[in-house]
C-alpha positions, 0 to 999 in steps of 0.5 A: 513513479513514471520511470519505474517498470514491473519487476523493478526492485525498490527500497523505500525511505520516508513516510508511508500510511497503512490502511486496510479494509475497515480503514478504507471504509472509514476514509470513504465515509469521510470523502462522501461527507466532504470531511478532512481526511487524516492525511493528505492523499496527494503523492502518498503511499498506502501500505495494506498491513495490520501490524502486530503489537510492537515488542519492547524497544521497536516501533511496530511488530511484524508488518507483512502485506495483506491481500490487495484485492479487498481494497480494489473497490476503493483504490481507483478513487484514491488514486484519482485523489492523488495516491501515487503507490500502494503496497500489498500482495497479489494482483489487482483488478482491471479498474485499478490498473486502469486508474494507475494508467490514467493517473500515473500511479504504481502498485508495489508488492511486498513479499508475504510471510516476511512480516517480521523482517519488513517490520524491522524497516520501520523506524517510527510508527504513529496511530493517526486515525480510527484507533478503535480499529486496533490493527487496522487503524491508520498509521504514519510509518517512517521507513528506511530501505523497505523492500518492494517490487513493482508489479504494475506500472504507469503503462498498465503492465502486470507482472502477474499476467506477464510472468504467468504468460512467460513461465507457464508450462 
């Protein structure tokens, strides 16, 4: 993560975990109660997605990113506990960027509107927690060549503010 810079394009291979608003709330209930979490946070990637049901023969349906700011109240603590990257769309709060700088994490953006294409990069999907949340349940995804762009790097650079400054009329 340390060598990544804003604007870098990455292809992710391996395990990522899904979690949206309701799942984040439940994770924090477990953290506050000092109970075991459904997955080890250290070194992991969380993707803000609520995938659609899988078509026959596929592990998952459309898997486009959701807006990240809804998770901003939770993200600094998750980064402190070991999350190394999150994937979503849209800019992050200053507190999230500060946590990324302090704990050497990055924020990646996936392109909104490409959910069907992103779903094709998922080779395995397993619900591991909070099944009652339906599409917002926590899933362990195995991905191959999952495309994303570095929006915030470990130095605190922000593609959203830098691009606006660079390209504003």
